[in-house]
C-alpha positions in Angstrom: 0.1 0.2 0.1 1.3 3.5 -0.9 1.0 6.7 1.3 -1.3 9.0 -0.3 0.6 12.3 -2.0 -0.6 15.4 0.0 0.2 19.1 -1.6 3.2 19.8 1.2 4.5 16.2 0.2 4.5 17.1 -3.3 5.9 20.8 -3.1 8.9 19.4 -1.2 9.7 16.6 -4.0 9.1 19.3 -6.9 11.9 21.6 -5.0 14.2 18.9 -4.1 14.1 17.7 -7.9 14.5 21.1 -9.2 17.4 21.9 -7.0 19.2 18.7 -8.1 18.8 19.7 -11.5 19.9 23.3 -11.3 22.3 23.0 -8.6 23.5 18.9 -9.0 23.2 17.2 -6.0 21.2 17.8 -2.5 20.0 21.0 -1.2 22.4 22.3 1.3 25.1 20.6 -0.1 27.8 22.0 -2.8 26.5 25.5 -2.0 28.8 26.3 1.2 30.9 29.6 0.9 28.9 30.8 -2.3 27.2 33.8 0.0 30.9 34.8 0.8 32.7 34.5 -2.7 29.4 36.4 -4.3 30.0 39.3 -1.4 33.9 39.1 -2.4 32.9 39.8 -6.1 30.3 42.4 -5.3 32.3 44.5 -2.9 35.4 44.4 -5.3 33.3 45.3 -8.1 32.0 48.6 -5.9 35.8 49.5 -4.6 36.8 49.7 -8.6 34.1 51.4 -9.4 34.0 54.3 -6.6 38.0 54.0 -7.6 36.9 55.2 -11.3 34.7 58.0 -9.7 37.1 59.6 -7.6 40.0 59.4 -10.3 38.1 60.8 -13.2 36.6 63.6 -10.7 40.0 64.4 -10.3 40.9 64.6 -13.7 37.7 66.6 -14.7 39.1 69.2 -11.9 42.2 69.3 -13.2 40.8 70.0 -16.6 38.8 72.7 -15.4 41.4 74.7 -13.3 43.3 74.1 -16.7 40.8 75.8 -18.9 40.0 78.7 -16.3 43.7 79.2 -15.9 44.5 79.7 -19.6 41.4 81.7 -20.3 42.0 84.2 -17.4 45.6 84.4 -18.9 44.4 85.2 -22.2 42.1 87.7 -20.6 44.9 89.9 -18.8 47.1 90.0 -22.1 44.1 91.0 -24.1 43.4 93.8 -21.6 46.8 94.6 -21.3 47.3 95.9 -25.0 46.5 99.7 -25.4 43.7 99.8 -28.0 45.5 102.4 -29.9 48.6 100.0 -30.8 46.2 97.1 -31.5 47.3 96.8 -35.1 50.6 97.9 -35.0 51.9 95.0 -32.8 53.7 97.3 -30.6 51.7 95.6 -27.6 52.6 92.0 -28.2 55.3 92.0 -25.8 53.2 93.6 -23.2 50.6 91.4 -23.8 52.7 88.2 -23.4 54.2 89.4 -20.6 50.9 90.2 -18.8 49.6 86.8 -19.6 53.2 85.1 -18.4 53.1 86.9 -15.2 49.3 86.0 -14.5 50.7 82.2 -15.1 53.4 82.9 -12.9 51.5 84.1 -9.8 48.7 81.1 -10.8 51.4 78.5 -10.5 51.0 76.7 -13.5 52.9 76.4 -16.7 51.9 77.7 -20.4 52.7 79.2 -23.5 52.0 82.3 -24.7 51.6 83.8 -28.3 50.0 86.6 -30.0 48.8 85.2 -33.1 47.2 88.2 -34.6 46.3 91.8 -34.2 44.5 91.8 -31.0 44.4 88.4 -30.5 46.3 85.8 -27.8 46.6 82.7 -27.3 47.4 80.5 -24.0 48.2 76.9 -23.9 47.9 75.4 -20.2 49.6 71.6 -19.3 48.9 70.3 -16.4 49.6 67.2 -14.5 48.3 65.1 -11.8 48.1 61.7 -9.9 44.6 60.3 -10.0 44.0 60.1 -5.9 43.2 55.8 -6.0 44.9 53.9 -8.7 47.8 56.7 -8.3 47.8 56.7 -12.4 49.4 59.7 -13.8 47.6 61.8 -16.5 48.1 65.4 -18.0 45.5 67.7 -19.3 45.9 69.9 -22.0 43.8 73.2 -22.6 43.9 76.5 -24.8 42.0 79.7 -24.7 41.9 82.6 -27.2 41.4 86.1 -26.4 40.7 88.9 -28.8 40.5 92.8 -28.0 37.5 94.2 -29.3 37.3 98.0 -29.9 34.3 99.9 -30.1 30.9 98.2 -31.4 31.9 95.2 -34.0 27.8 94.4 -34.8 24.2 95.7 -34.1 22.5 98.6 -35.7 
C-alpha cells in the first residue's frame, strides 16, 4: 500500500528535484561558501567603481582648472594691449608679459603666443596623479582672447 501524496509532500519533492537539476546534488550541499564568494566579488566591483569615479573626478577638476587659468591669462593679455596700438603690434610684448605674469601668479606652466593683431592664445598643460589608482595624467587646454574696440555688430 502506498501513502497518499499530499500537497506539502508534492511541493517538497518538486523543490528537491528542481534543486538537483539546477545545482546538482542535494539541497544544502555544494553551496557552502557561495555567499561569501559572491559578496567578495560584489565588494571588489564596488571598490573599483568608487576608485574610478574618484580618479575621473580628479581629472575633470584638473582640466577645469587648466581651462580657467588659460582663459584668465588670455583675458589678462588682451586687456593689457593699448587699443590704439592694437594693429601696430607694439603691444605684443606687453600682452605676452601680462599673460606670463598671470600664469606665474597662478603657479601654472603654459605658453603664450600672439597669433594676430589683438589676438592672444594661451596654452596650459597641467599634470596630476589619480588619488585612488595612483595613475599619472596630464591635461592641456588652450584659450584665445580678442581685444575688441568699439561696436563690431549691431544696429
